[in-house]
C-alpha angles and dihedrals in degrees: 000000000000091000090053091051092048091049093051091046092054089049092050094046090055091052095046098043094081093057104027092109092056091047091055091045095053094044091052092043090051093050092044095049089048088055091049092050093051092046100043100031092066126076116271114268092208114083126191122220117218 
């Protein structure tokens, strides 16, 4: 079983190597946009007194 897992892992690594930078980019962009939506989608916590 470990040999089968190793073989499959090697095959997947070869397939993913050509696009791994795009996978990282989209994962980080998704996380960052989620944080922006949470931060800027809420009401401002700072209130001005006039």
